N, C-alpha and C positions, 0 to 999 in steps of 0.2 A: 597590215592590220591597223585600224584606226582606234586611237584611245583618246577619250575626252576626260579631262579633270575639270570639274565644274562646281560652282556654288549657285544653285537656283535662286532667283530673286524671291524672297519671302519678307513681306513687310507686315507690321501690325499697327493699325491706327496711325499710319504715316511714319512710324518709327522704324529705325534700321537695325537689323540683327547684327550684333557684334559677335561674329562667329569665327572667321578664319584666324588661326593661330592664337585664339583667346583662351586663357585659363578660366576666365569668368564669362558668363553670357548674360546679356540683357538686350532688350530692344531700346534703342536710345534716340533721343531727339537731336543729338549732336552728329553732324555729318563729317566731323573732323577725325574720327577714329577709323583708320583704314590700315590695320596691321597686316603686313606682308606675310602670307602663309608659307613659311620656309620649307616645311616637310612636303606639302603638296607640290611646291615649285621644284623641289629637288626631284620628286617623282617624275614630273613632266620632263625635266632635263635628262634624267636617266633613260626614260623611254625613247626620247628623240635620238639620243646618242646611240641607242641600240637598234635604230632603224625603223621604229614605229612612227606612224603619222600621228602627231599630237596636236590637240586643240585645248588650250587653257581658256576657260570661260568663267569669269567671276561676275555673275549676274548681279550680285549684291553691290560690289564696289564700282561696277560700271553703271549701276542704277538702271538696269534693264527692266522693262515690263515683262510679264510672263509671255506675252506674244512675241516679243523680240528674242527672248531666251529660247522659246520653242522653235522659232525660225532658224536660229543659229544651230541648234541641235539637228534639225532636219537637213540643213545645208551640209553639215559635216558627215552625217550618217555614220556615227561611231559604232564600232564592234564592241567596245567596252567603255562604260561610263563609271567614273569613280567620284564619290562625293564625301567630303569631310562632314561629320555630324557631331552633335553634342546632345546631352540629355534633353534640354527644353525643346529641341527642334527635331528629335529623331522620328517622332510619329509623323511629322510633316514630311520628312524625307521618305518615309514608308509610302505615304500617299502619292508623293511626286514620282517615286519609282514605279508604282503601279500604273499611274497615269501615262508615263512615258513608255512603259512596257506594252501598253495597248497599241501605241503608235509605232513602236520599234520592237516587235516581238522577238526578233533574232539578236537583239543587243543584250549583252551581259551587263549587269549592274553590280557595283561593289561599294560598300560603305566602309569608312574608316574614321577613327576618332576615339577620344578617351572613353566615351560611354560604352563602346563595344567591348572593351576589355572587362568591363563589369558584367555585362549581360550580352552574350554573343548570339545565342541561339534564337532569342526572341525576334530579332530582325528578320530571320529566315522564316519564322513561324507566322509573322504578322504582315509580311509583304512579299513581293516577288523578287526581292533582291537575290542575287546569285552567290555573292561572296561577301563575307564579313572579315575584315582585316583587324587583328588585335595588336596591341603594343604600339610603341611610339615610332618605330622605324618602318612605318608603313610605306615610305617611299620605295625602299628596297623590296618590300613584300609585293607591292603593286606591280613592279617590274617582273617579278617572278611569276605572278599570276598571269600577266600578259604573255610571258614566254610559254607558260603551260597551255594557254589557249591556242597559241600559234603552233605549238608542237607538243602533243600529249606525252611525249617521252620526257619532257622537262617536268619534274615533280613540283607540286605546290609547296610553298615554303611553310615553315612552322608558324602556328598562330592564325591559320585561316580556317574559317567555318564555311561549308559549301553544301550544295545539294548533290546527292547521288540518287537519281530517280526520285522516289518518294521519301528517301531517307535524308536526314541531316547529319553530316559527319564533320570531323575536324582533324587537323594535322598536329594537334598537341599544343603545348605552351609556346608562345612566341619567343624568338631569340633576338638579341640585340646585336647590332653591327659591332664587331670587335675594334675596327679602326675607322674613325670618322674621316680620316684623310683619304680613304678609298672612295668617298663620295665626290662627285664633280662640283665645280663652282656652278652656281645656278645660271641658266640661260635667262638673263633678265628681260631680253626683248620678247622671248617666247611667252614669258609669264607676266608681261605688261607691268613692269616695275613702277612706272610713272603713276599708276592708279593709287599708290599707297603712301602713307605717311600719317603723322599725328601732329596735333597742335603744338606740342612742346619740342618738336624737332625743327631744325633749320632745313628748309627746302631748297633744292631737291635733296631728298634723303633716301636711304634704303636700309634694309635689315640684313643681318647675318645671324648665324648661331655658331659660336666657336666651341660650343659644347652642347651636350644633352644630359639633362639630369642635374641634381642639386646636392650639395653637401651642407649640412648633414641630411637633408631630404626627409625629415620626419614630421613636418607640419601636418596636423591631422585634417586640415581643410583642403590640402593641395591635391587636386585630381590628377595632375600630371605625375607627381611623385608616386601616387598609388597605382595608377592604371597604365602609365607609359613606360617609366624608366626603372621601376622597382628599386628605387633608392640606389641606383648605380650610376654615379656621375662619370661622364667621359668627356675628354677634351681633345680637340684636334691639336696637332703640333702647332706651336706658335709661328713657325715659318710658313705653314700652310695658310694660317689666318692672315698673316702679313701679306702674303701674295694676293689673297682675295681682296683685302682692303685696298692694296695698291692698284689692282685691276679696276676696282669700282671707281676709284678716284680718277684714274687715267682715262677710262672709257666713258663713264657716265657723268663725270665731273660733279659728283655729289658733294654737298657741304657737310653732311652728317651721316654717320653709320651707326645704327643702333644694334647692339648685340642682344638678342632675345633668348640667350641661354637662361635657364631658370635662375642661376646665380653665377655671375661672370667673374667674381673676384675671390673665390674660395681658395684657389691654389696660389699661394704667394710666390713661389718660385717660378711657376709658369707665367704669372702676371708680370713679374719683374722682367722676364725674358721678352714678353710681348712689348712692354714699354720700351725696353732698350732698342728693340727692332724698329718701333715706330719713330723713335728719335733718330736712330742711325740712318733710316731711309728718308728722313725729312718729312714723314707723313704727319708729324705732330703740328706742322705749320700749314698743312694743306687741307685737313679735314678734322671735324669734331668727331670724337668717339664717345658713345654713351652706352650704358648697360644696366642690367639688373644687379643689385648688390645687397648683401647683408650688412647692417650697420656695425655688427661686431667685427667685421673684417676691416673696417675703415679706421685704421690707426693713422696718426698724424703723418708718419713716414710714408705709408701707402698712398695717402691723399696727395702728398707732395709729389710722389713719383708719377702717379697717373695724370695729375694736372700738367706736369711737365711734358708728358707723352701725348697730350692733346685731348685728354678726356674732358668732357664738358658737363654731362648730367648723369646722375645715378638715381635709378628707381629703387627705393628702399621700402621694405615692408614694415610699417609700424603696427598695423592690424588692430591694436588696442592700446589704450593708455594704462591698462591694468596689468601688473606683474602676475596676478593670479590667473588672468585670462591667458597670458602668454605661456604660462606653465601648462595650462590645460590643453593648449594648442601644440605643445611640444616644440615651441619655437627655439628653445635653447639659447635665448638671450633675454636680457632684462631691459626695462625702460631706461635705466641708467646707462646701459651700454648703447641703446639706440640713440638716446640724447647725445652721448659723447661722440658716437660715430657720425651722426648728422652734423654736429657742430664742427667736428674735425674737417669734414668735407667742405662745409661753408667757409670755415676759416681759411682754407686753401684756395678759395675762389671757385669751387665746384657748385653746380646747381644740384638741387635734390628734389625729386618727386616722391611724395609719400603715398603709400597705398594703405587704406584703412577700411575696416569692416565694422558694421553695427548690426546687432540682432542675435548675439550669442544667447543660447537658451538660459544661461545663468546670469546674464548681464543685467544689472540694475540701471536705473536712470542715473544714479550717482556715478556708476562706472562710465556711462556714456558721456557725462559731463566732464569726467577726468580725461577721457580720450579727446574730446573737443578742446580742452585746455592745453593738453600736451601738443596736439596738432597745431593749434594757434601759436604756441610758444616757438615751435620749430619753424613754422612758416614765417614768422616775423623776425627770426634770428638772421641777421645779415642778409636780408632779402635782396635778390637780384633778379633781373629779367630771366625767366625760365624756371624759377622755383614754382612748384605747384603740388597739388595732391589729387588723389582719386578716392572717392568714398563709395562703398557699395554695401548691399545687404548680404549678410552671411547666407551662403547657400551650401548645404552639405551634399555635394555631388555624389551620386551612387558610386560605390567602390572606395570611398575615402574612409578613414577611421572615424571621422566626425559623422558620417552617414550611419555607420553601424552603431555608434554610440547613441545617435538620435533615435534609431529604431529600438534599441534596448531600453532607453529611458522614457519612451513615449513622448518625445519632444516635438514630433511632427504635428502641425495643425492643418496639414494637407494630407491627402492620400499619397504616400510615397511612390505609388505607381502612376500618379497623375504627373507625368513628366513635364507637361507644359507649365505646371505651377512652379517649376524650378527656374523660371525666367526672370526673377528679381522684380517682377511687377508688384509683389507684396511679399513680406517675410514668410518663408515656409515653416519656420520653427516658432514654437511658443516662446514667450519672453515675459519676464516680470514687467517690462516696459509697455507692452502692447504694440501692435503693428503700426498704428498711426504715429506713435512716438518714435519708433525706429526710423520711419521714413523722414520724419522731421529732423532727426539728428543727422541723417545722411545729407539732407538739404543744407543744414547748418554748416556741416563740414565743407561742402562745396562753396558755400557763401563766404568762407574765410578769404577766398580770392577777392571779395568785395570789401574786406575790412579796410577802413580809411588808411591805416598805417601801412598795410600791405600794398595798397594801390600807390601811395606816395613813394614808398621805398622802391617799388618796381619802376615807376616813371623816372625817378631820379637816377636810376642805374642804366637807363636806355641811352646809349651813345652812338648807335649806328642804325642804318636803314634795316639791317638784319634784325636788330633788337626790336624795332618798331613793327616789323612784319610778324615776329614771334608774338608780340603783344596782341596784335590784331587776330592772329590765329587762336591764341588762348582765349581772348574775349568771346569769339564766336563759339568755341567749344564749351566754355563754362556756361554761357547762356543756354546752350542746348541741354547740358547735363542737369541744370537746375530745374528743367521741366520734367526730369525723369522721376523725381521723388516728391 
């Protein structure tokens, strides 16, 4: 049986969809954002290990035309095609499924992704898709669907919606994998690891997830916490993670490994064991480690330890410069804690990438000015090559508490069923600032990278060829992002 896991090429006015493994979605002018989709890649690996013929086809990051993509599908002749989707692009995937179904009537099609846990049945009603996989562990679910198609005695897993003649049925609520150690290390060659990387990482680089879920996992805007992991953080054993990192260094000779767990630093005991292992195996001198982190986890002692263990960059959610906004988002940390955590990290020589959003329905222009001021303060504090930020428009993805709050309070200025309007091309929520001002503040945040003091400090901290290459990658990426707003 042949299984294809794919991302059809879909572009908008020349901009590229940031889809795979992304919590946020937009069409971007930056060609530097190519995040490695861990869960689909794990699915491809599981399927191949179980004897299925697998084709992994990322038409987006291979920059394929539709004709090239369609030729690849035709050449492989899959029995099952699986696509990761998201709210702003789900209708496009319905149309693509219907188009491919005409050419391959005997092929089964499956959709997976965070939107589907919010609304599962609609994809079956509005397209010819055969299976809808809910929950975040859809790598395991897809394997079980393939097993079911090959041998009907194998039951469908929990969390799957499907057709039974003219009826639409489901197998109940999804279940999460109890032990992440049971999942295989990803077959990087099968999943074309060299396609991926981001401007703020040393290349060659690759991605892992040493856990799934977040602690405390309550942020009202987070679609993964709401639709994927149901606030249940899980970690692999630190030994299992160390083995994978060592394998990546030995076989792929990567310079940097980025952990894309929702928050990679929440369990201090586990993190300490991982760091001890990195040092003991000598990996701290062979590869950079970077990850997502909460600022309130970043004590001076923690920062000292992870720096010694080879950590380089931490992606930290600032989200807003207003404590009132952080409380409304259930972030469970304050601006003072974020300031201190970021400064602790920079004091110990770590790089920090801030993530920020603009356009909350209660946010005034004075709030946005405060956010800009805090972001600039932290960006200019002990700046080194690799410090950066990402700014985006607030999008209340369906299924999140912010989405339901927006419905209740009539905050939407779009039709909440107009899924394409969630693509960040303009603010979906009403705001005291107005849409144009929101976009201008996003642009102003990105342009902190061009602040004379930031540029000077960055240049003065460049001491190697790798630093210069990182600067060049960052320059290209920022130039693209500033066209987005």
